[in-house]
C-alpha positions as CSV (number, residue, x, y, z in Angstrom):
1,M,60.1,133.4,42.3
2,L,58.4,135.0,45.3
3,V,60.9,137.1,47.3
4,L,60.0,138.0,50.9
5,T,61.7,139.7,53.8
6,R,61.2,138.1,57.2
7,K,62.6,138.8,60.7
8,S,63.4,136.3,63.4
9,G,60.2,134.7,64.7
10,Q,58.2,135.5,61.6
11,K,56.6,132.7,59.6
12,L,55.6,131.6,56.1
13,I,52.6,129.4,55.5
14,I,52.5,127.2,52.4
15,A,49.2,125.4,51.4
16,D,47.6,125.4,54.9
17,N,49.9,122.6,56.2
18,I,53.5,123.7,55.9
19,E,54.9,126.3,58.2
20,I,58.4,127.8,57.9
21,T,59.7,129.8,60.8
22,I,62.7,132.1,60.8
23,L,64.5,131.1,63.9
24,E,67.7,133.1,63.8
25,T,69.8,135.2,61.4
26,K,73.5,135.5,61.9
27,G,75.7,137.2,59.3
28,D,74.9,135.6,56.0
29,S,73.2,132.6,57.5
30,V,69.6,132.0,58.3
31,K,68.3,129.2,60.6
32,I,64.8,128.1,59.7
33,G,62.4,125.6,61.2
34,I,60.0,123.7,58.9
35,Q,56.8,122.1,60.2
36,A,55.2,119.8,57.6
37,P,53.1,116.7,57.4
38,R,55.1,113.4,57.6
39,N,54.1,112.6,54.0
40,V,55.9,115.8,52.8
41,S,59.6,115.3,52.2
42,V,61.9,118.2,53.0
43,Y,65.6,118.0,52.0
44,R,68.6,120.3,51.7
45,E,69.2,120.9,48.0
46,E,72.6,119.0,48.0
47,I,71.0,115.9,49.6
48,Y,68.0,116.1,47.2
49,E,70.5,116.1,44.2
50,E,72.3,113.1,45.6
51,I,69.0,111.2,46.0
52,K,68.0,112.0,42.4
53,K,71.4,110.9,41.2
54,A,71.2,107.6,43.1
55,N,67.7,107.0,41.8
56,Q,68.8,107.6,38.2
57,M,71.7,105.2,38.7
58,A,69.4,102.5,40.1
59,T,66.9,103.0,37.2
60,Q,69.7,102.7,34.7
61,T,71.0,99.5,36.3
62,H,67.5,98.0,36.5
63,N,66.9,98.9,32.9
64,M,70.2,97.4,31.8
65,S,69.5,94.1,33.6
66,S,65.9,94.1,32.1
67,L,67.4,94.7,28.7
68,D,69.9,91.9,29.2
69,G,67.1,89.6,30.2
70,V,65.1,90.5,27.0
71,M,68.2,90.0,24.9
72,N,68.8,86.6,26.5
73,L,65.2,85.5,25.8
74,L,65.5,86.6,22.2
75,E,68.7,84.7,21.8
76,Q,67.2,81.6,23.3
77,S,64.2,81.9,21.1
78,K,66.4,82.3,18.0
79,D,68.4,79.2,19.1
80,N,65.2,77.1,19.6
81,K,63.9,78.0,16.1
82,E,67.2,77.0,14.5
83,S,67.2,73.6,16.3
């Protein structure tokens, strides 16, 4: 992890197209501004974790319905062979 000390008004540049500006420091809080291309997603950590959790739930639900579909096809195939 890179650790830097910055003052209000100072910036960090990441990969030529992301700019982070320290806008204000107050007590133990820092207000930052982030300028990035529209195709770069920027989230607070707690929001990012919620998005990941929702995506995992959606994937599990999709996988279960796909698995149910496969099981139904196998069951139908078995019934057809017995007939």
